[in-house]
C-alpha positions as CSV (number, residue, x, y, z in Angstrom):
1,M,8.4,-18.3,24.9
2,S,10.2,-17.0,21.8
3,F,7.2,-18.4,19.7
4,F,4.9,-16.3,21.6
5,V,7.2,-13.3,21.3
6,G,7.3,-13.7,17.6
7,L,3.8,-14.3,17.3
8,F,3.1,-11.0,19.3
9,M,5.4,-9.3,17.2
10,G,4.0,-10.3,14.0
11,V,0.5,-9.5,15.1
12,A,1.7,-5.9,16.2
13,L,3.2,-5.3,12.7
14,A,0.0,-6.7,10.8
15,I,-2.0,-4.2,12.7
16,V,0.2,-1.2,12.0
17,V,0.2,-2.4,8.4
18,L,-3.4,-2.6,8.3
19,A,-3.9,0.8,9.8
20,F,-1.8,2.5,7.2
21,L,-3.7,0.7,4.5
22,A,-6.9,1.7,6.1
23,I,-6.0,5.5,6.3
24,D,-4.8,5.5,2.7
25,A,-8.0,3.9,1.4
26,Y,-10.1,6.2,3.5
27,R,-8.0,9.3,1.9
28,R,-8.4,7.8,-1.7
29,G,-12.0,7.4,-1.2
30,Y,-12.5,10.9,0.1
31,E,-10.5,12.3,-2.7
32,E,-12.4,10.4,-5.3
33,A,-15.9,11.5,-3.6
34,A,-14.6,15.1,-3.7
35,A,-13.8,15.1,-7.3
36,G,-17.2,13.4,-7.9
37,R,-18.9,16.2,-5.9
38,R,-16.8,18.9,-8.0
39,M,-18.0,17.3,-11.3
40,W,-21.8,17.0,-10.2
41,R,-21.4,20.7,-9.0
42,A,-20.2,21.9,-12.4
43,E,-23.0,19.7,-14.1
44,L,-25.5,21.3,-11.7
45,A,-24.4,24.8,-12.6
46,A,-24.4,24.1,-16.3
47,R,-28.1,22.7,-16.1
48,H,-29.2,25.7,-14.0
49,A,-27.5,28.1,-16.6
50,A,-29.2,26.4,-19.6
51,R,-32.7,26.4,-17.9
52,A,-32.2,30.1,-16.9
53,A,-31.2,30.9,-20.6
54,L,-34.2,29.0,-21.9
55,A,-36.5,30.9,-19.5
56,T,-35.1,34.2,-20.5
57,R,-35.7,33.3,-24.2
58,H,-39.1,32.1,-23.5
59,V,-40.1,35.4,-21.5
60,A,-38.5,37.3,-24.5
61,R,-40.6,35.6,-27.0
62,A,-43.7,36.2,-24.9
63,A,-43.0,39.9,-24.6
64,S,-42.8,40.5,-28.3
């Protein structure tokens, strides 16, 4: 009988530990994805600014 109680307690403890590990992995993955989106957004804004600068330069040359 005590074997089954110990087995049950071990399985319950393993489930709790795995749940905490899964939550931490999810949090870490979310933070990495958010950081990646921030970098991607900054690069996209820089590309848009560069394209706008080129377009204005092109329009200015065509007008002169």
